[in-house]
Structure formats: C-alpha cells, structure tokens
N, C-alpha and C positions, 0 to 999 in steps of 0.2 A: 406588520406581513403574517399572514397564515399561510403555513403548510399540511399537508396531505402527507402523514407517516405511514407507509407503507411496511407490513410485517408480511413476507412470505416465506412459509415452512417449507424446507429444503432436505432431501437427502443427497447421499453420494452420488447417487447416479445425475441428479439433474442440477447439482449446483449450479456447477459452471454455464450452462446452458441460461439461467435465469438471471447467474448473475449479467452476463454478456446483452440479455436481453434488457434487462433494467437499466444497463448502462447505453442502449440503443435509445431507449426512451428516455432518456435524458436527466436520470435522476441526479439531483442536486445533493451528492453524496453518499455515500453506500455502506453499511456497515454490516458485519457478518457476525452472527452470535453463535458461540460453540460452548454450551455449559462446560464438555469435559475439557477443554481446554483453561475456561475460567476455574472448575475446580482444583486444576492439576496446578496451574500459579496461586493459587490462592494456599492452597497445602505448602508452598515454598517460604509463604510470609512467617513473620512470628507472630503469634496469636493475637499480642494486642494492636497489631497492624491489618487484619485480616479486614475486608470489607464487611458491613453488617448484611448485604443483600446481594443477591444476585441480580444478572442482566435482566431484562425484563421479559426474556421467554425462557423456557426450559426445553427446548427444542433446536435443532442447526435452524436459524433462521438466517435471510437478507432482508434488512431493513435499507430501504431507500426515502427520497423524501424530494415532493413534486409540492410546485404552489398549490394552493387550493384554489382552483381556479377548473375549468370546464377542461382544460386538457390534462389535468390532473386525473380528474374522474375518468378520463377518458384510458388512460393509463391502468388504473384499476381493474376497468374492465377487462384490460388485454392479459395481466399478470393473471385473471382469473380464467380465463378460458386458456391458459398456458399452464396452469398447475390445477383449476379446478377451485370453486368460488370457496370452499372451506379449508383451503391453505392458506388465504390472505385474510387480511385483519386491516382494517385502516381506524388512523384516529386524525385528529385537527389539532394543530399545536401552533404557536407563535414563533417568533425566533429565538425569545430568550429562552423557550426550551428545548427549541432545536441545540441550542449551542450546549446545555447541558443534559442533554439526554443521553443515558447511559452511563457516564462516568464513574467509574469502577472504583478508583480512590486508593489505588496501591502506594504504598510508602516510597516504595522503589523496586525496578525489577532488575536484574542484572542479564545480561544478554552477551553468549561469548565469554571472550578473554578480555575485553576493552569497554564495553559498554554498561552503563546505569543508564535508567530511563527514569524520571521524575515525574508526578502530575503538577508539580511546582518546584521552583527553587527551594531548596532545604536548608537549613540551618548551619547542618552538618553535611558535607560531601564525601563520598569516598575520594580518596588520592591518588587510586592507581588506576582508576577507569575512566574514559570521556564520557561528561555528561550529557544528558539530553532533556531538555524538558519538554513535555510532551503532556497536555490534558486528555484523555482517553474522550472517546464519544464523538471526537469531530469530524473525521474523514477518514479516507484510509491509509494504513499505518500507524498504528500507536504502539507498536512494538510487541501486543500480545500475539500476535498470529504467525505462525510460526514462517509463513512465505519472507514476512518483513525480519524473523532473525535469522532466517537461513542467508538474507542480502548483507544485514548488518555482519553475520561471522564472515562472509565471503570478503567482505571489504579491508576485514581486518589483515588480508593476507597482499592487497593490490599496493602495487608500487603508486608514489605520490607524484604525478607529473601533469602537469598540462591542464589542459580544460574540461572539464566535467560537464552532463548532462544526467540531470537526474528528469528521464520519460514517463509521465502518470504518477507527477509528487506526491498526490494526496495529500496528507497531512503535513508534508514536509521532513518528516524524518530520516530518510536517507539524505538528503543537501544540508540537512543539521550533517549529518555524519562525515560526509564529504568535508564538509566545511572543519570538522575537529580534527581528523585525517591530516588535514594541511592544504588542499585544493582551495584556490583562491579566487580563480576563475569560473564562476559555477552559472551554470543555468537549470531552469527548473521548468515543465510546464505541465499541465493537464486541460484536458478539454472540460471540464466540471468549473464552472465558474467562482462556484461557491465554496469548492476544495482551494480555488486559489487563493482565495480571500483568507481559508484557514489557514494554508501553507504560508504567507505572507507574515498574517499575527504571530505562528512559533516561529519562524524565522526571527523576526523583531525581537520575541521573548530568549531568545537562543543567543542574542547578537552577533546574527551569522548575515552576510548580506551576499546577496544574489540576485541576478536575473530572472524574476519569476513572471511567466506569460499563460496566457489563457489562451491553449495552443495548441493542435495536433502537430506531435513532432516532424509529420509530412510536409508542413506548412513554415517551418525554421528557413529562415534566409542564409543562416551560415553555418557554416562545419567545423572542422579542424577539432572534432574533439578527440581527447586521447582515452576517455573514460565516459563509458555510458551504464548507467543502473536503471531497470525497465523492471518493477514488480507489478506486474499486469497480468493479462490472460493468456492462456497457451495460442489463442485462436487469433489474439492482437499481435505478440509477439513473433508469429510466421507472419502476419502480413506486413508489420514493421522493420522484420529483417533487414530487406534490401536497402530503406529508409536508413535503417542504423548505418550502414554500411558506407552510404553516401557521405553522411556525417560526421563519419570516423575519420583520424588519420590512419595511415599504412600501421598496423602493429598494436593497434588500439584496443583497449582493454572491454567486455561487455559482463554485467554482470544481469543477470535475470532471473525472476521466478515470478510465480502464480499460477505455478504449473501442478497440477494434479498428474498421479506418477503412471495413469493412465496415459496422457498425453506427452509425456516426457520422449518416447523415441520420435514422434511427429517431429516436435521442436528442436531435437537435436539433429535431424536428419535435415531440416529446414536452415539452419546455422551452418551445418559443415556445407552446405551447397551455395549460401551466401559467400564462404571463404574464410568461416570463423574455425578454431582450431580448439577440440573443449579442453581447458587448462584442469577443470576440477568440477565434477558433479559432485552436490550436498544434498540430502533429503532428511527431512523431518516431518514424522505423521502424514504421511501418504503425500508429502511435499514436496516438489523438487526445485532445486535453482544450480544455475550454472553459471561458471565464471568461464569465460571464452576470448581469444585472441584473434583479432582477425589478421589473415595471413600464416605462413606458416606448414608445416607437414603435418598430415592429420593421425 
C-alpha cells in the first residue's frame, strides 16, 4: 500500500489550526517535528548514544499520512489553500517506509521522576523507573513532546484505583504508563485506525492488556471511569468535556494536555463549568497540562 507523506511547515500562530484541520481531513497518523526540542533532548544524551541525523525537517512542521489516492491528493490541495502551496511538500512512501519514518533512535529518555522510555527493550534497564518500550516516529505520543511528558509527570501523582480511559491514545504511551502504575481495567480509543494498530503493537511489546478501540470517546457505550487521560487539542478537550463527565464516576480524575498556553484559560473555564476542580496546572515550553477532579469546591 502506498501513502502520501504530507509535510506542512507551521509556526506558533497557526500550528494548532493546521493540526486540527489535518485531523479533520483524516490524517493516518501525524507527527510534529520541532528541531529545538530534538536538539535539547540530544544534548542530554551521552555522546556515544546521540543519533547521527536530525529529523527530516529543519523547521517546525506537521507531517501527516494519507492513502495515495484521489482523496489524498485533494487533501494536499486543501492544505495548500490553508497555508500556501510553498509551505506544503509531498512524497509517496510504502507501508514499510511509513513505519520507520523519523525514527530518532535515542538510547533512553528519562521523563519525570518515574519513567524511562526505550526505543526497544535494552539488555540492561534502569531499576528505579517504570520502563516503556516505544519506537519513535509511529504516531502521537513518543515521549519526546512536552505534552506527553507533562501527562506522564502528572500521572506520577494520581491515585491508582478503578477503571481508566486513554482518550486519543495515539502511540499508546499513556495506556502503557497507566498499566505500569497499576491500573488493570484499561480502555484506549482513537479515531485514527492506523494509530489504533500502532497502539496495539506497542501495548503488546510492553505486555500490556487493554481494550483498544477505533472510536470517538463520545460513542463509547459504557462509563464508570475513575481516571481519564486525554492528550489532544484544546478545542477537542472543550468539545469532549461534557462527554468526559458522562463517562466518569463521581470524584473521577482527568489529566489532559495538548494545550498551547494561550488556550489554557478557555480550557480551564470549560472544565470548571463542567464541574471539574483544578488540582494542578503544569507547564513546559509553552504547553499546559491539567490534573482535575470531578466535583468538589473550586
């Protein structure tokens, strides 16, 4: 099967708009390339473990994947109209190339106080951190982006009890983290069927059992969740906030990120309107995450 890899150069002002539009257009997985984040992470590694190459773009860019058919070519036209033809580049790749695209190859990545992320299972592992095996470059949530790191750091503080939902699971990294913490009744969902397959593969590699579905959280038939994690866009968080309430037990927790700092007041207002109490707000590199609890005084 052939794919169109569509790269859209973005800036801080239009990044979220472009990402939201790519998802609306049915992107089969989206990656964000930020050379600044890459260089910062690379500098933290021992010299012998540093990758030999940069990601395949030297500027901030979003990379999405569509089938190489008429619909995919129409997506190219729509994105060109959105940001300008000069900001969009396209190449055709195979299934195998898609799976290996942009694999950075770090030896290990330490996140927060409790996590270590490996691209594959190493011979010697850190004994005092929860390991996550995750090949970079496959779907949302490789551990490299600040929003994923914020979610992992907030998860360190959350009580482990009951049933948990990973809404917009992407690579499955947060589902794996929930399992490592001790959650055993896990549901993960994503609207992207390719991300769902990637998540299933990553969960299997980490020996994690979860109910992984290709679905919008709004159509999940059951609720009763004690914790929901959602590393998605600010607008989508606001749209899904009432859904999260319906899916949750009284007093349930919510960890959510994917929020640029300028959108955080809007998200905080919507969450409070839906009955959430903000327990903690965390920030990193112009991104914001919240740990909130359903019910209680504001």
